[in-house]
Every structure is written in C-alpha cells, then in structure tokens.
C-alpha positions in Angstrom: -3.6 -3.5 1.6 -2.4 -4.4 -1.5 1.0 -3.6 -0.8 1.2 -4.8 2.7 0.1 -8.0 1.4 2.2 -8.7 -1.5 4.9 -7.3 0.6 4.3 -10.4 3.0 4.0 -13.2 0.1 7.4 -11.4 -1.2 9.4 -11.6 1.9 7.7 -15.2 2.2 9.2 -16.4 -1.2 12.0 -14.7 -0.9 12.7 -16.9 2.4 11.7 -19.9 0.7 14.2 -19.3 -2.4 17.3 -18.4 -0.1 16.4 -21.8 1.8 16.5 -23.8 -1.0 18.6 -21.8 -3.1 21.7 -21.1 -0.9 22.0 -25.2 -0.7 21.3 -25.8 -3.6 24.2 -23.5 -4.7 26.7 -25.0 -2.2 25.3 -28.8 -3.7 26.1 -27.6 -6.9 29.7 -26.4 -6.1 30.3 -29.5 -3.9 29.3 -31.7 -6.8 31.5 -30.6 -9.6 34.5 -30.5 -6.8 33.3 -34.0 -6.3 34.1 -35.0 -9.9 37.3 -33.2 -10.3 38.6 -35.1 -7.4 37.6 -38.4 -7.9 39.7 -37.7 -11.5 42.2 -37.0 -9.8 42.2 -40.0 -7.0 42.1 -42.1 -9.7 45.4 -40.8 -11.6 47.0 -40.5 -8.5 46.2 -44.1 -7.6 47.7 -45.2 -11.3 50.7 -43.5 -10.7 51.1 -45.0 -7.4 50.6 -48.7 -9.1 53.7 -47.2 -11.2 55.3 -46.0 -8.6 55.2 -49.4 -6.2 58.2 -51.5 -8.0 60.4 -48.3 -8.3 60.2 -47.6 -4.7 60.0 -51.5 -3.5 62.5 -52.8 -5.4 64.8 -49.9 -6.3 67.7 -51.7 -7.4 66.1 -53.7 -10.0 66.6 -53.3 -13.6 62.9 -53.6 -13.8 62.6 -50.8 -11.2 64.8 -48.2 -13.5 63.1 -49.0 -16.5 59.5 -48.5 -14.7 61.0 -45.3 -13.2 61.6 -43.9 -16.4 58.3 -44.9 -17.5 56.4 -43.3 -14.2 58.8 -39.9 -15.0 57.6 -39.7 -18.5 54.6 -40.1 -17.5 54.1 -37.6 -15.1 55.9 -35.1 -17.3 53.3 -36.0 -20.2 50.3 -35.3 -17.6 51.8 -32.2 -16.5 52.4 -30.9 -20.2 48.9 -32.0 -21.5 46.8 -31.0 -18.2 48.8 -28.6 -16.7 48.9 -30.0 -13.5 51.6 -30.6 -11.2 52.5 -34.0 -10.4 55.2 -35.3 -8.2 56.2 -38.7 -6.1 57.9 -37.6 -3.0 60.0 -39.5 -0.6 59.0 -40.0 3.0 61.0 -36.8 3.5 59.3 -34.8 0.9 61.8 -34.5 -1.4 60.6 -34.9 -4.7 62.3 -38.2 -6.8 59.9 -37.2 -9.8 57.9 -33.8 -10.0 56.9 -31.6 -12.9 57.3 -28.5 -13.0 61.1 -28.8 -11.7 60.6 -26.1 -9.4 58.5 -28.5 -7.3 61.1 -29.7 -4.9 59.4 -30.5 -1.5 55.7 -31.9 -0.8 55.7 -30.0 2.8 55.4 -26.4 1.0 52.6 -24.5 0.5 49.1 -26.3 0.3 50.5 -30.2 -0.1 52.0 -30.1 3.5 48.5 -31.4 5.0 47.5 -34.2 2.4 51.3 -35.2 2.5 50.9 -36.1 6.2 47.5 -38.0 5.4 49.4 -40.2 3.0 51.7 -40.9 5.4 49.9 -42.0 7.8 48.2 -44.5 4.8 45.4 -42.7 4.3 44.6 -41.1 0.7 43.2 -37.0 1.0 39.8 -37.3 -1.4 38.0 -34.7 0.8 39.8 -31.6 0.2 38.3 -28.0 1.4 36.0 -26.7 -0.9 37.0 -24.6 -3.8 34.5 -21.4 -4.6 34.2 -19.4 -7.5 35.1 -15.9 -5.3 38.6 -17.5 -4.6 41.3 -16.4 -6.7 44.0 -18.6 -8.6 45.9 -19.1 -5.0 43.2 -21.7 -4.4 44.7 -25.0 -5.1 43.4 -28.5 -5.2 45.8 -31.1 -4.2 45.2 -34.9 -3.9 47.9 -37.2 -2.3 47.9 -41.0 -2.2 50.2 -43.1 -0.7 52.7 -45.6 -2.5 52.8 -49.1 -0.4 54.9 -51.6 -0.9 54.9 -55.0 1.8 52.4 -52.8 4.1 54.4 -49.8 4.5 54.3 -46.5 3.0 57.6 -46.1 1.0 56.3 -42.8 -1.2 53.7 -40.4 -1.9 52.1 -39.3 -5.0 51.1 -35.8 -4.9 48.8 -34.1 -7.4 48.1 -30.2 -7.3 45.5 -28.7 -9.5 44.9 -24.9 -10.6 40.7 -24.5 -10.0 40.0 -22.0 -12.7 38.0 -24.8 -14.2 36.1 -25.3 -11.8 35.5 -22.1 -10.5 34.5 -21.3 -14.0 31.9 -24.2 -14.1 30.6 -23.9 -10.5 29.7 -20.5 -11.2 28.0 -20.6 -14.6 26.3 -23.1 -12.7 25.1 -20.7 -10.2 23.8 -18.2 -13.2 21.9 -20.7 -14.3 20.5 -21.2 -10.8 20.0 -17.6 -10.4 18.2 -17.2 -13.7 15.8 -19.8 -12.8 15.6 -18.2 -9.3 14.9 -14.4 -11.0 12.4 -16.4 -13.4 10.7 -18.1 -10.6 10.6 -14.5 -8.5 8.9 -12.9 -11.5 6.8 -15.6 -12.0 5.7 -15.8 -8.0 5.2 -11.7 -8.4 2.9 -12.3 -11.2 0.5 -15.1 -9.4 0.9 -12.6 -6.0 -0.3 -9.7 -7.5 -3.4 -12.1 -9.4 -3.6 -13.5 -6.3 -4.0 -10.5 -4.0 -5.8 -8.4 -6.8 -8.2 -11.2 -6.4 -8.3 -11.4 -2.9 -8.9 -7.8 -2.3 -11.2 -6.9 -5.2 -14.4 -7.6 -2.7 -12.2 -5.3 -0.1 -11.8 -2.3 -2.2 -15.3 -2.5 -3.7 -16.7 -2.7 0.3 -14.2 0.2 1.1 -16.0 2.7 -2.2 -19.4 1.3 -1.2 -18.9 2.4 2.7 -17.8 6.0 1.4 -20.8 6.5 -0.6 -22.9 5.3 2.1 -21.0 7.8 4.7 -21.5 10.6 1.9 -24.8 10.3 1.5 -25.2 8.2 -1.4 -27.5 5.1 0.4 -28.5 3.4 -2.8 -25.0 2.4 -3.9 -23.9 -1.5 -3.3 -21.3 -3.8 -3.5 -21.4 -5.6 -6.7 -21.1 -9.9 -6.8 -17.4 -10.3 -7.5 -15.0 -13.2 -7.0 -12.8 -13.1 -4.4 -12.8 -15.5 -1.2 -16.2 -17.3 -0.4 -15.8 -15.3 3.4 -15.4 -12.0 1.5 -17.9 -12.7 -0.3 -20.8 -13.3 2.8 -19.3 -10.0 4.2 -20.1 -8.4 1.1 -23.7 -9.6 1.0 -24.1 -9.0 4.4 -23.0 -5.5 3.8 -25.7 -4.6 1.0 -28.2 -6.6 3.6 -27.3 -4.5 6.4 -27.0 -1.1 3.8 -30.9 -2.2 2.6 -31.8 -2.6 6.2 -30.6 1.2 7.1 -32.0 2.8 4.2 -35.2 1.6 4.8 -35.2 2.5 8.5 -33.8 5.7 7.1 -36.6 6.3 4.5 -39.3 5.4 7.2 -37.4 8.0 9.5 -37.6 10.8 6.7 -41.3 10.2 5.3 -42.0 10.1 9.5 -40.7 13.3 9.5 -42.1 14.4 6.0 -46.0 13.4 6.8 -45.3 14.7 10.9 -44.7 18.3 9.4 -47.1 17.9 6.7 -49.8 16.8 9.1 -48.8 19.1 11.9 -49.3 22.3 9.5 -52.9 21.9 9.1 -53.8 21.9 12.4 -51.4 24.9 13.3 -52.9 26.6 10.6 -56.3 26.2 12.4 -54.9 26.9 15.7 -53.5 30.3 14.5 -56.7 31.1 12.7 -58.6 30.3 16.4 -55.7 32.6 18.0 -55.9 35.6 16.1 -60.3 35.3 16.3 -59.4 34.9 19.8 -57.3 37.9 19.9 -60.3 39.8 18.4 -62.2 39.6 21.4 -60.0 39.8 24.3 -60.3 43.1 26.3 -57.4 45.4 25.7 -54.1 44.9 27.6 -53.8 41.5 26.5 -51.8 42.2 23.3 -48.4 41.4 24.5 -49.5 38.0 25.7 -51.4 37.5 22.2 -48.1 38.9 20.6 -46.1 36.5 22.4 -48.4 33.3 21.2 -48.4 34.5 17.0 -44.5 34.7 17.5 -44.2 31.4 19.0 -46.8 30.0 16.5 -44.7 31.3 13.8 -41.4 29.9 14.7 -43.1 26.8 15.4 -44.2 27.1 11.4 -40.7 28.0 10.6 -39.0 24.4 12.1 -41.9 22.5 10.5 -41.2 24.2 7.2 -37.0 23.5 7.8 -38.1 19.7 8.8 -40.5 19.5 5.9 -37.4 20.7 3.4 -34.8 19.0 5.4 -36.6 15.7 4.7 -37.3 16.6 1.1 -34.1 16.8 0.5 -32.8 13.8 2.1 -35.3 12.1 -0.1 -34.3 13.6 -3.1 -32.0 11.9 -5.6 -31.4 14.8 -8.1 -29.8 13.8 -11.2 -26.0 15.6 -11.4 -25.5 17.8 -14.2 -22.6 19.8 -15.8 -23.4 23.4 -14.6 -21.7 27.0 -14.3 -20.9 27.5 -10.6 -20.0 31.0 -11.0 -23.4 32.2 -12.7 -25.6 30.1 -9.7 -23.4 32.0 -7.4 -23.7 35.1 -8.7 -27.5 34.6 -9.2 -27.9 33.6 -5.3 -25.7 36.6 -4.3 -27.8 38.4 -6.5 -30.8 37.5 -4.7 -30.0 38.2 -1.2 -28.5 42.0 -2.1 -31.9 43.2 -0.8 -31.7 41.7 2.7 -28.0 42.7 3.1 -28.8 46.4 2.5 -31.8 46.3 5.0 -29.5 44.9 7.8 -26.5 46.8 6.8 -24.5 44.1 5.2 -22.0 44.6 2.8 -22.1 41.7 0.3 -19.1 41.0 -1.8 -18.5 38.9 -4.6 -15.9 39.1 -7.5 -17.2 37.0 -10.3 -14.4 34.3 -11.6 -12.8 35.0 -15.2 -14.1 32.4 -16.5 -16.6 29.5 -16.5 -16.5 27.3 -13.6 -18.2 24.2 -14.5 -19.1 21.4 -11.7 -21.1 18.1 -11.6 -24.1 19.2 -8.7 -28.0 19.7 -9.3 -28.1 23.3 -9.8 -31.8 23.7 -7.9 -30.3 22.1 -4.9 -27.1 24.0 -4.9 -28.5 27.1 -5.3 -30.9 26.1 -2.1 -28.0 25.4 -0.2 -26.0 28.4 -1.0 -29.5 30.3 0.5 -29.1 28.5 3.7 -25.6 29.6 4.2 -26.3 33.0 2.9 -29.2 33.4 5.1 -27.1 32.3 8.2 -24.2 34.5 7.3 -26.2 37.7 6.9 -27.8 36.6 10.3 -24.8 36.5 12.4 -23.2 39.3 10.9 -23.3 42.8 12.3 -24.1 45.8 10.8 -21.7 47.6 9.1 -19.6 44.3 8.7 -18.7 42.3 5.2 -20.1 38.9 4.2 -17.7 37.5 1.0 -18.1 34.7 -1.3 -15.4 33.7 -3.4 -15.2 30.8 -6.1 -12.2 28.9 -7.1 -11.4 25.6 -9.1 -8.7 23.6 -7.5 -7.5 20.4 -9.2 -10.7 18.2 -9.9 -12.5 20.5 -7.9 -14.6 23.6 -7.8 -14.8 25.5 -4.0 -17.4 28.0 -3.2 -16.4 29.6 0.3 -19.0 31.8 2.2 -16.8 34.1 5.0 -18.9 36.2 7.8 -17.8 38.7 9.9 -20.1 36.9 13.0 -18.5 36.0 16.4 -17.8 32.9 14.9 -17.6 29.5 16.5 -14.6 27.8 19.2 -13.3 24.2 18.3 -15.5 22.0 20.1 -18.8 24.0 18.5 -16.8 23.2 14.8 -17.5 19.8 15.3 -21.1 19.6 16.0 -21.9 22.6 13.4 -24.6 21.1 11.0 -26.1 18.6 13.2 -29.6 18.9 13.3 -31.4 21.0 15.7 -27.8 22.2 17.2 -27.2 25.5 17.9 -24.1 27.5 20.2 -25.5 28.2 23.4 -23.9 32.0 22.6 -27.1 32.1 20.1 -30.3 30.8 21.0 -32.0 34.0 21.0 -31.1 34.0 17.7 -34.0 33.2 15.3 -33.8 30.3 13.5 -34.2 26.4 13.9 -30.7 24.9 13.7 -31.7 23.1 10.4 -30.3 25.2 7.9 -26.9 23.8 7.3 -28.3 20.3 7.9 -30.2 21.3 4.6 -27.2 22.4 3.0 -25.3 19.5 4.0 -27.7 16.8 2.5 -28.2 18.7 -0.8 -24.7 19.2 -1.7 -23.9 15.4 -0.8 -26.9 14.2 -2.8 -24.2 14.4 -5.9 -21.2 13.8 -4.5 -20.7 17.0 -3.4 -19.3 18.2 0.7 -19.3 20.9 3.3 -16.8 22.1 5.4 -16.5 24.9 8.5 -13.2 26.6 9.6 -13.1 29.7 11.8 -11.3 32.7 10.8 -9.4 35.1 12.4 -10.1 37.3 14.3 -13.4 36.4 14.1 -16.1 35.0 11.6 -17.1 31.8 10.1 -15.9 29.9 6.6 -18.2 27.8 5.0 -16.7 25.4 2.1 -18.3 24.2 -0.4 -16.4 21.2 -2.6 -17.8 20.3 -5.7 -16.2 17.5 -8.3 -15.7 18.4 -11.7 -15.9 15.3 -13.4 
C-alpha cells in the first residue's frame, strides 16, 4: 500500500511540476529574448534616425557627411558586437551594410521582417529562439526609415543567438535544479506522510494476522496517524476484546461441561457394570455395546477437555531442540506401531534443530498426529517422520500410508469433530488434529496438510527459529 500511495503522490507532484515548470521555462526564454529584442530595437531606431537625412535629402552636403557617419557607426557596431547591421533601399539592395558580403536583405531570414518594415511596421516580435536550435537561428529586427511620412529605406540588424541560447539554457538549468530539489523535498515529505498515515494500518494488519493465527491477546498499540484510523484501531481493539471474551466463555463452558459430565458418566458406567452382573445370560452382546458407547463418550469428553486446555493455554515459547523432542515421541510410539504391524521410520538430523516452541505442547501435538497416522496406516506399511531447517523455520513432516484425503476433504481437515465420511467407523472423536493445531498456534507455529502420491497424507509442522 505504501508503494501505491507514494506512486500516486509522486505522480500528482510530477504533474504539478510539469504544469508549473514548462510555462515557467517558456516564460524565462521569452523574457531573455525580449530583453535582447528591446536592445536591438533601440539600436535600429538610432540607425534609422541617422539614416533619415542621408536618404531624405540625398543631394545635400549634410547628407553626405551623415552617410559617412552612418557607415562608420554601422561598421563599429558590427566590429564590437558581431551583429550584422545595414541600411537597405526599398528594393532590398544594401546601401551601407556590414559585413560587406551582406548585399541583399531579401535573402535568408531577413526577408519577412524587411517586408514588414516596407509597410511602415517595426518587427518587434520575432520568432522565439530555443536552446536546442543551432547557429542557424538568428534574431532579425527591421525598422523603417521614414521621411515626410514615406518609407525611404530600411535598417536591419541580424544578431547571432549563441549568447541568448546560453543564457536561456543556464536559466533552465537553475529551474531544473530547483525542481529537482523540490522533488527530493516532496519525496521526503511524501514518505513521512505515508508512514504517518499507514502506521496504524500496518499495526492493524499485524495484529489481525496475530489473532488469525491464534494469538488472541494481541492488540493495536496507540499510535499516530489520521483520527479516522485511530478510531478504527480503538474499535478493532474493542471488537477483539469482545471476541476473546466470547471465546473464553465458550472454552470455559466446554471445559466445565466436559469436566462436570465425567462424574455422572463414571457413575453411569459403574451402574451399568452392576446391572450387567445381575442380568441373565444372553445379554452380553447388548452390555458390550453399552460399555463401548460409554468408553467412546468418555474419550470424546477427554478430547474436549484437552482441546479446551490447549486453546486456553498461554505457554511461553523457549528455544528447544526439535530433533530431540521428535526422537523421544517417535520412540514412545514404536511399541504401538509394532503391535499394529506398521513400521515407524525416523532419521535423526545431523545436528541440533533449534526452534521457538513449547516442548510439552509440541510433544502433545506430535502425539496427536502420530496417533492419527498409525490409526489409518494399514498393516505392513510405513509411517515416516522427517525434520529439516528451511530458512527461518524448522519443519517436521509426518507421512502416513493411509488412504489419504481428496481436495475437498483437505480443506476441512482439522475442523472440530470433522471426520471423512470414509472413516466414520474408525475409532476417534475428530478432535485430535484440532488439538494439535491449537497447541502449535499458541507459540506462532502452524500445521498444514497435503495429499501424497500414490496415497497417504502428509502433515507438516512449521516452527519459527527466532
């Protein structure tokens, strides 16, 4: 979310900078050019004033002197500034022009400004010159020489634009530098802003994950951020408190009910045994069925009590040797495996496998899974147990040789009291894997289920290493 939010903010910033920067760059180029144009207009106006008498009264002695003065001024102007300058007659032929190779004003870029000057208009708005244009870009200003209301000649200046383009480019560099600084500053502000806005969201996401994985005591700590998100965090905490209270009440009810039902059930079974001794012969089969149902009910109550204890437990995780715990529990189930004719295979790891877990809870979860695996693995087959360290986690796999489960059944395995329709006649309450899941998730572990080929089920424990 932070990346998307930053992307949106920076995209908006880029649009704003472009919307402001491009007109500002164009305005700066126009300002620099206008300053040059004003200087050239003043120069052409001065030359036009000098040319009035020579062209208006060409035969007078004063006109001849002014022509020499005009020629000297145009020559000096060209030598000092490098600007082409000349006075042209109405046909465009040069009368006084420097450099001397400039003989006709109707050739090249001077043609259009020259025609405007013939109409009595001074060219004060030449085309804009841009930094990327080469040396061919020239700035032409033409001014009419007027005598008695008639245009008698035209003064033209043609300026190189190297200096103008360099000044515009330099101004643009300053503008780009300023915008780059603004971008960096805005990125810093945007990062701080998104962090401030999203900190409650990140905390809420983390706490939601904690609660989803069984750590119901996790809460969103008071933090900054917009008022709406702070209210959301408080509402979430209130909801989590209510959910935890309801779950605690439910677990307490299950635990109390299981505990309270054990005594009446024990008394009932005792009376059944007494009644069985008084019944006449021939009723052994019925009594055997009653005893079996009583034992099954006692087993369900034991599992319910175990599940309630596992879900209410808050053990402190400690760093323990997972390989040793697995080896102990496998050894504890070997006798039952031999009795059922099932091989129980386990290869100890090469070295210690350290992970964060509750040793007692991990052992109990392994007992539930190994019991389930031995129950469904047929005689002559094998149950394999493996351990490995994968990245920041320690993994335990229990692979049985039973009939396995299909894809729909894998989605439901581990639910309370759920059993596959194909295994309804198998002894059990359907709570063993639920107990294992509760014991693991109490300390940040998890349990997963997957089918294996050609048959069987793989149960995977995942434990954090830190």
